[in-house]
N, C-alpha and C positions, 0 to 999 in steps of 0.2 A: 532433423528433429521431427518426431511425429506429434500428433495432436495430444496424445496421452502425456508425453514428456513435457510438452509446452504447458499443459494444464497443471501438472505437478509442480513445475518450477514457478509458475505464476501463483499458485496457491501458497507455496512457501514464502514468496515475497509478500503476499497480502497478509499472511499470518504475522509478519513482523510489523505491521501497521500499529498494533497495540503497543509495541515498544516505544514508538514515536509519541504516541498519545501519553504514555506514562512519563516519558522524558520531558514532555511539555509541561507537566505538573510541577517540575522542580523549580524552586524560586530563584536560583542563582544562575540562570542561563544567559542573561544579558542579551547581546546582539544575536546570539545563537538561536534565540527564540524565533526570530524572523525566518531563519533557514529551516527550522523544524516545521514551522507553519507552511512554508512553501513546499517542503517535501510532502507533507500530508495532503495539501491541495492537489499536487501533481499525481500522487499515488491514488487519490480518490478519482481523479479524471481517468487515469489508466485503468482502474478497476471498472469504471463505468463503460469505457470503450471495449474492454475485454468481454464484459457481459453482453454487450450488443453484438459482438462477433460470435461469441459462443454462449447463446442464451440458455442452453441446456446444462451448462456447467456451473456448479456452485463453487465460489471462491472464498467464502467466509463461513 
């Protein structure tokens, strides 16, 4: 996998972050809310690390 493919795949993943945020707004999630919060935290950390490795690439 080359850098371009990696950036494209990562951008596709980061674009799905908004879906998690919208899902978190639903009132009837129960315990699933914890899992969504955890997923968002981990995704944010991954985005931060990716941007440190590839500072010239825009992911959002």
